[in-house]
C-alpha positions in Angstrom: 35.4 42.7 79.3 33.9 45.1 76.4 36.2 47.2 74.2 34.8 50.6 75.4 35.7 49.8 79.0 39.2 49.0 78.1 39.3 52.1 76.3 37.7 54.4 79.1 40.2 52.6 81.7 42.8 54.2 79.1 41.6 57.4 79.0 41.2 57.9 82.3 44.7 56.9 83.0 45.8 59.5 80.7 43.8 62.5 81.9 45.2 61.3 85.8 48.8 61.2 84.5 48.0 64.6 82.4 46.5 66.2 86.4 49.5 64.7 88.2 52.1 66.7 85.3 50.3 69.5 85.5 50.5 69.5 89.7 54.1 68.4 89.7 55.0 71.1 87.5 53.4 73.7 89.2 55.2 72.2 92.2 58.4 72.9 90.6 59.1 69.4 89.8 62.6 68.7 87.5 60.9 68.4 83.5 62.3 65.2 82.7 60.8 63.5 85.9 57.2 65.3 84.7 57.8 63.8 81.4 58.2 60.1 82.5 54.6 60.3 84.4 52.3 58.2 82.1 49.1 56.9 82.0 47.5 53.4 80.6 45.2 50.7 81.3 45.6 47.0 81.5 43.3 44.3 79.5 40.7 44.6 82.1 38.3 47.8 83.6 41.3 50.0 85.5 43.1 52.8 84.6 46.7 53.2 85.9 49.2 56.1 86.3 53.0 55.1 86.7 55.1 57.5 88.2 58.8 57.1 88.5 60.8 58.0 91.9 59.8 61.2 93.3 62.4 63.3 95.2 61.7 63.9 98.9 61.1 67.0 98.7 58.2 66.9 95.6 56.2 64.1 98.2 56.6 65.9 101.4 55.2 69.2 99.5 52.0 66.9 98.4 51.8 65.5 101.4 51.2 68.9 103.1 48.6 69.7 100.5 46.3 67.0 102.1 44.0 67.5 104.3 44.7 65.8 107.9 43.4 62.6 108.4 42.6 62.1 104.7 41.2 58.7 103.6 41.3 57.6 100.5 
């Protein structure tokens, strides 16, 4: 895999992690939990977001934000 693809995957992972941190902050999540959300990439072309265990209340609120029947 070209280095450029790996770098883009890492950037994508970090950007997605930042967006999730902002969303969790807006929902009132504990700042210590928000700090543990991080982006990274594997050695391939995939970016990832590490999410620590979330409180039930935060997950319930997130799921209520999704349109009914949403498919990913």
